[in-house]
N, C-alpha and C positions, 0 to 999 in steps of 0.2 A: 504493499502499498506506501500509492504517498500522497506527498501534499498537503497538507495538513493533516496528521492524522489524529483519531481522538480516540484513548480508551475510556470506557463508563463502565466502573459496576455502581449498583442501586444501592441505596439506602437502605439500612437492614435495622431490624431492632439496637443492634450491637454498634453498629460505625454507621458513620453518616455518607454519602456517596462520594466515592472514588475518580476523580477523571485524570487520565495522563495524555499528554499530549508530546506529538516527535514528527519532524515533516518528513519518516519512512519510518513501516513497522514492516518486516516480514512476520508473516505469523504461519501457525505449522496447524492446523484447522484434527488433523490425524492421533497427536500426541497433546494437546491443549497448550502447546506452546507458543511465544514469541519473540523477538529478537533484533532488537538495531546496535547502532556503533552511531547515530546521530544522537545529541544533547535529548532530554526528556526536561519535563518538567508537569508534576501527579502536585493535586492539591487535594488532600480532604479538608472539610469544615475550612477552620482558620490555617488551619496545619499545611504546608509546603515543601516538598522537599526538588532540587534539579541536579543533574550533573548530566552525564555524557556517558554513551550507550547501557544498555536494560536487558534483563533476562525476566521474561514471565513467566508463569505456572500456575496458569486455570486454578488446574485440579486442585496445588497446593493454597494455590490464593497467595502469591511473592510476585514479589517483583524486584528484584537486585539491582542497583546502580551498580556500574562499573567503574565506572572511574569520578573523578574529582563533584564529587558526592557533599555537598549543601542543605541543612531543613532547618527551617523552623518549626516545631512542634506543640500544641497546645493541649497543653495534660490538663481534662477534666478533676482533677487531684489537687491540684498546687491551690495555695491560698492566690485571690485578689491580691492587690500591690493597692494602699490606699494612695489615692492625689497629694 
């Protein structure tokens, strides 16, 4: 797949919707896997992570960023700081 590929995992009782954006993605439907060597941005609620290269395993529901990974993860359990 090429040109602004979007992966979407619907929200569940446990997790908010997850969306991943990348310029290109190779999908292997028979084994429920996908990969890219391109830059990736993944968002879930207020959390985000980005990196270069990604491996997706749909059966295991895992997303592995291969390099240059940076993230901001929101914790539901963290205490909010007062302004």
